[in-house]
Every structure is written in C-alpha cells, then in structure tokens.
Phi, psi and omega in degrees: 000141175247138181231134176249129178248144171241114188238135174300142186304325183289344181247351189299313185297312183291327176293315180294320181291326174295316179298315182298335184281347184273128178302131177094000179251129176238136175262113185272318188214126173234132176307133185309312181296322178293320183296317181291320179300316184291324180291317178297319175300316178297320179292320178297318182296318175299316178296322182291320177297316178296323180295315181298325177284351181080016184271334170227162174246127181281156176287150173287158182295322180298322176294324179292318179298321183294328180291330177288000000 
C-alpha cells in the first residue's frame, strides 16, 4: 500500500523520524529541497539540545555575522 502525506514543515521531521522507526515503513521520496531543509533543521535541533546540556558551546550571533 502506498500513502502520500502532506505535512507542515514544522512537524515534518519529527513525524518522518517516527515513521522511519516503525518496522515495515520505508520513506521512498522526499523532495530534495525539503530533504536538505529537514536535515539542516534536525542538525540545528540536535546542537540546541547539546548546548542546553552543556556539552557544546554555540557561536555568538556576532561571530556568525562576521563569518559572512
């Protein structure tokens, strides 16, 4: 059976991760632009969690601007 889902961006990553963890479900196609966006969002979320736990230190906004 194939099912097509349309998910708002702010919920997509958590829903896709949950679906991937269920046996028998395969994610076949994610639009390329959305896939990159979701990966970037996931990485940012993980970094935020690590920073909150004190495991990493995030860059200051001024430092990010200076890199540009």
